[in-house]
N, C-alpha and C positions, 0 to 999 in steps of 0.2 A: 331401557324402554321403560321403566316406571313411570317417567316424565312424560313420557309421548303418551301412553295410557291415561295419564293424569289429564293432559292436554285434552285427548279425546272427549274424555266424560266429562270434564268442564265445559267446553264446547257445544256438547249434546245436550247438555240441561239448560246450557244456558238458550242455546235455540228453542229449546221444550217451553222454558220461563216467558221468553219473547213472543214464541206462537201463541202460547194462552192469553197473555196480555193483549195481543193482536186476535186473539178470537173472542175476548170476553164482552166487549162493544158491540160486535156484528151481533151476537147471540141475542144480547140483550135489546138491540133494535129488532130482531126479525121475528123471536119467539114472545118475548115481554113473559118469560117463565123464571120465576126467583130460583125454583128446585135447580132447573139446566144452571143458572150463574152461581150458585150456592155448589155445585159441582165443579166446577169450573172453578172459582176462587179455593177449594179446598184443593184441587189437583195443582193448582199455582203454589200453594202455602207446601204442600208437600214436597215439590219441586227445591224450593228454595231451602227447607230445611235437610233435605238430602244433598244438595251441594256443600251446604255449612256443614255440614258434619260429614264429607267427605276432606273436607280441608282442613277441619279439627283433628281429623283420626291422625291426618300427616303431620300435623303440628306438634302433637302429644308425643307421636314416635321421635319428631326432632327432638322435643325438649327432654323427652327420657334419655335421648343418646347423649345428650349435653350434660345432664344431671349424673349420667355414670361417669362420665368424665369428671366432672366436680367433685364427687364421692367417693371415686376410684373403684367404680363395680365394673367387673369385668362382662356382665351379662345385661345384655338388652333384647327387651320381649317387646313385640309390635304389637298394638292395641287395635289395628285397624281392624273388624269382624268382616271387612271386603278383601281379606288378603288373598293372592293369589301366588304363583310362582314367583314372579318380579318382586312382591313386596318380601318371600322370603329370602331372595337374592339381596334385596337390600339390606336385612336384616343381620344376614352372614358378613357381608362388607364390610357395615359400621360396626359389628362385632369385632371383625379383624384390625378394624382402625384404632379401635379403641384401645385392643390388646397392646397394640403396638404403642400407644400414647401411654398406656400404663406402664410398659416394659422400658419407655424411655425415662418416664418419672421415677422408677425405683432405681433405673443406672445412675440419674441424677443426683439422687437421695445418696445412692453410695457415693458418688464421688465427692460431694459435700461433705458427708462423713469423714471420708478418709481425707480430704484436706484440713479439715477442721483437728483430726487426730495428729495431722504432721504439725500444723500449727501450734498446737499446744506440746507438742514434743521439742519443738524448735528451740535453740537456748538463745536465740536473738529476739530479741522484743518487737513484736508487731502488731501495729496501727493503723487502722483504718479510720479514714472519717470523710464526711462530704462537704461542700463550698461553707454550708453555715458551720462548720466545727462540729456536727454531730458524730459522736463516736459510733463507729458502727461493728468494728472488730477490735481489740485490745486482749491477746493471749496472755498465757498463766507467766512467760517471762517475763514480756514488759512489768508485770505487777510485780514482779519480784524485784526487777532492777530496777525501777522507781520507785518501790515498795507503796503503790496505790491500789485501789481496787473498787469496783464500780463506777468506772470514769464515763460520763455522759457526755462532755464536750471538751476539747482540748487545751480550753481557758482555765480549765481546773488545774492544768500542770504548771501555770504560771506561778505557782508558790516555788516550784523548784528554781525556777529562771526568768526574771519578768518578761523575757521576750520569746519563751518557749513555744509558745503556738503561734508567733508572730513567723517565727525561723519556719516549723513543719509548715505553715500555709504557704510559705514564701519559697519554698524548697522545687527546685527544676528537676525533672525526670532524670534519674542517673547522678545527679550533682549529689557531693557528699561534703558534710560538715563535721565538725569537730567542736562540740558542746560539752564545756568544763562546770560542774555542779557540783556544789560543796552540799552534800546531803547532812540533814542534821539528824543525829540518831540520840540515843536517850544520854549518855554520858560523855559523848565524843562526835566528831564528824568524819564524814566519809565522801573522799574526792571521786566523783564519776566523771571518767572523760568518755563521752557520749560520742558516736560515729555513728551519724543519721543519714540514711539514703531515702531516695525516694521514688516512687514510679506512678502513673497515674494510670486509673482505670474508668472506662465510660459504660453506663449501662442507661437502658432507656428513660429509667426514671431521676436520676443523677450523675453528676461527676464524681469521682472517687479520687481519692489520695492515699495510697499504701505507702508506709515509711517504716523501716527496719531501724529500730536503733541498739547498738551492741556497744557492753561497757569494754573498751579497749585498754582499760589502766594497766592489765598485768602485761599485755604486749607491750604497750609503750614502755613499759619499767624495763622488761626484758630486753627493748630494742636501745633503750639510754644507755641502759649497763652495758651493751653490747658494742654502742656508740663511744660511751666513755673508754672503756677496754682497748678498742681501736685507738683513739685518738691519744689515748696513754702513749700506747706503745711507739705511735709517729713521732709525738713528742720527746717522749725518752731517744728515739733513734735521733731527732735533728738536733736535741741537744748535745747527747752525747758526740755525734759527730764536729761539732765546735768545741766540748769541754776537753775531749782526748786530747785533740791538739794542743790547745793550753796547757791542759795540764803536764805535756811533754816538754814542750816548749819550757814551761818554770823549772822541771827540773833538769833540763840541759842548761839555762841560766843560771841554776843554783849551784851546778859543778864547777863551771865557769868560774865565778866570784867566790867560792869556797876553798880553801886549803884543803885536799886531802887526808891528811896527816893528823890536822888538828882541829879540823870542822869549825875554823875560824874564815870570817871573812877577809878577802883578801885587800891589801890595800890600793889604792888609784897607782900607784907606781909599778904595783906587780903586772899592772892589765898591759899586754901589747896589743897590737895593730887586729892581729887575725881575733883575737877575744873580744877585743870592742865592736870587731864587725860582725860576729857570731852573736855578742848580746844584742847591738842594732838588729839584726835579722829575726831573733827571736823575738825583741819586742815588736818587729812590723805584723810577724804571724798572730800574736795575740792581739794586736790592733785591728787585722783581719778579721779574725776569727767572731770578735768583740762585733763587727762592723754587719757580720753575718748574723750573729744573733739579734743585732736590733733590728735588721730586716725581715728576720724569722716573726718577729713579735708583732712589726709593722703589719707584715700580710695577715697574720693572726687576726688582728684588729681590722682589717679590710674586710673579713669574711664577714666578720660579728656586728658591723655597722654599715650596713648598705644603707645608701637613702632611698627615700621612698620612690615607687615609679612616679613617673608623669604621663599618665594615660592619655594616649590620645587612638584616631582611628588611622592607624598604621598600613599605608597602602603596600599590599603585596608583592605587585608589580615593580613598585618602585625600591623597595627594599632587596630584592633578588639583583635588579641592576645596578645596584649603589655597590652591593657585595662583589659581585662580577667584576665590575670598575676598579675595585678596591685591590682585587687580588689577579687582575689581568697580568701585568706584566710578570710574575711570580709564574702564573698557567705557563705562559708562555716561555718564559726562560726554564723551566722543568719539564716543557712538553708534556703537560697534563691537559687532559680532556675535561671539561666544564660543561655541565648538563643543567638548565632549571626547567620545572614543570611548574604550574598553577592549576588547578583542579576550575573547571568554568563554574563552580557553585561557591568560590572564595576569590573575595573582592580584597577584604581587609581584616586587621588582628586588633583588637584594641589591647595596646600593649606600650613601653616606654623603646621608645625608639634606640638610643641610647644604648641601653641596656640589651634590646634582643640582638641589635648588631655585634655587642662586645661575644655577646655567646658564639654565633654563629663565627664570626672571624676567627673565635679560638678554637671552635672545632676544623675547621677548614685548615688552621694552621697545625693543628693536631694529625688530620688528616696528612698534608704536606709533609709532615717528618715522619710519620709512617711509611713514606715512598710509594704512597699513591699515585695511579697516572689515572685513574677514572675518578673524578669527585662530580656529585650531584645532590641537588639541593629542590626540593619542592614541598608544596603546599596543597592540603586536601583536609577533606571532612571527614573525621572518624566516624563509628558506627553509632554514637551518640550526637554528632552534628556539632561537634565541637570543632575548631580550625585546628589544624597540626601541621608544623612545620619540621620534615625530615633533611638530615645531612647524610648522605650515604657514601661510600670511597672501597676500592679495593686494596687497601694497603695490609701492612701485616697483622693488624686486629688486634685486641684483647684476649688473652689467655684465659679460658674458663676459672681458674684457679684464682684470679684476681679481681674478676669483671663485678663482683660486688662491693670492693674497696676502694673503686677508682674514684667513686665522689666524695671520701673521706678525706678532710682538710689534710694537708701537705703529704699526700699519698703521690707518689711519683715512679712512673721508671726510668724517668730521663735522667741523665748524668747532672744536668745545668737546670732540672726542674724544679719550680718552686711547691707543685702540689696544691696550685690552690685555686685553677682553672675552672675544671670540672665542679669543685664545691662552689666555687661563685657562681657557677651556672644555676645549680640547683637551688641556690640561695635566692637566686634571682625569679626562679619558675616559681619558688613559693610565694614571693612579694607578689607575682601576678595571679596567683591561686589555681596555678597549671604544674606541671611536673615535666620533669626529664627523663629518660629511658633509653636504653641501650642495649642494641643486638649484635654480638659478632661472632663471623664465623671466620677464625684466623687464615689469613692472606686469601680470603676469599671476599667477604664483603663485612662490612662494619657499619650499623646505623645508628646515629643518635635522632631521638624526635622528641621535638617539645609539643607539648601537648596545652590549649589555652584553654 
C-alpha cells in the first residue's frame, strides 16, 4: 500500500512539474510580467524540493533500518514527517523483521560459542585451514599434542615432519593416514603416532579443510601387546603340537635302546626286528614333525615378506568372470548357487590382479568348506565413494567368540588348516592401503568386505 501511495505522489508531482514547465513559456509570451514568471519558477522549485524531500525521507527510513541491522538495534523510528497509517505499518513490519534477524544472529552466536566450547574440550586435535594454508582454527588439544601455539600457517608444522603440510593439504575427504613423528623434548625424544583424518568445508568466501589429529600411540601399544600375546599363544600351540610327539617319540626310542635294569645302551645284537621297526617308525615321526615345523616357519616367512603390489586398473567385470570360471566345476559338483552383482557406478579398481584374485579365491574356498549352498560376490561404492568388494555365503559362519582372532597368523579352526589365509588377506589389503572386514551370523550369512 505504501508503495502505491508513493507512486501516486511521485506521478502527481511529476505531472505538476511538467505542467509548470509548460506554463512558464506560455505565460512569459502572453503577459511579459516578471512577477508572474517569478511565481511560476518559485512554484516549480517548491515542487522539485518536495519530491526530493519525499524520496529522501524514504531513503532515510531504509538507511535507519539497515543501520539498525548493522548495529544490532531492535528499534526503528521512521523520520518521515508525512507519516500516515501505511508508514506506521511499514515501521512495525520492519521492526518485526529486524527482531527476527537479531534473534537469528543471537542464536548463531550461541551456536558458535557452543561449538567453540566443544572444540576446546575435545581430546582430539582439530585444525582448519584454507587453500593457502592459512590456519582458521587450532584447538587446545592440537597445541598440546604437537607442543605448538599461535600457528598462522600449516607450513609452520614442517619442523615436526618435512612433509607435514603437504600430507595435510593432500588428504582426501575421510581418508586416514598415520604419521610418525619423533618429537624432541628437553633431554629426551617422544614418539608420536598421529592418526590424521580430513573433511572439506566450503563457504562463500573460501574452501576450508578440517583435519583431526589424534595421537594413538597408547592404543597402538595396547593393540601391539595384545597381538603379540595372541601370536605367542598361537606359536606356542603350533610348536607344542610338533614338540610333543617328538619328545614322546624320543622317550619311546630311549626305552627301546636302553636296558631297564642298568640304564645302559643295548648292543646292536640285542635289538630284534620289532625293535628295529619301532625305531624306524619313531625316526619317521620325528622327521615328519621336523618337516611340519619347517613348513610352519616357511608359512610365517610368507606372511612377513609379501611382494609389493603391481597396481593396475583391474576391470571388475573381468575379475568376477575369471573367478566364476575358476570355481564353475566345483560349484556344479557341490550344487552351489553363485551370483555376482556390480553396481553401475563401479568399473574398475586399482589393485594387483594376482593378489586380489588370491584373496577372493581363498574366501570362496572357505565358503565351500563351511558347507555354503549360496555364494555371492558384489562390487559397489561405499558411503565415502570408495570401491568395495563383498563375498557373502550362507554357511555355518564364525562364532562371535573367535571372530576377532580369525585374522591372526596361524589361527585356524580346521584340522588341516594352516591359519595363514586370512592373515595374508589382511596383509595384502594393507599393502593396497585398504582393509578387510567380516560380519557373521552363524548358519545364516557371513560376508567379507574388501575396501580399497
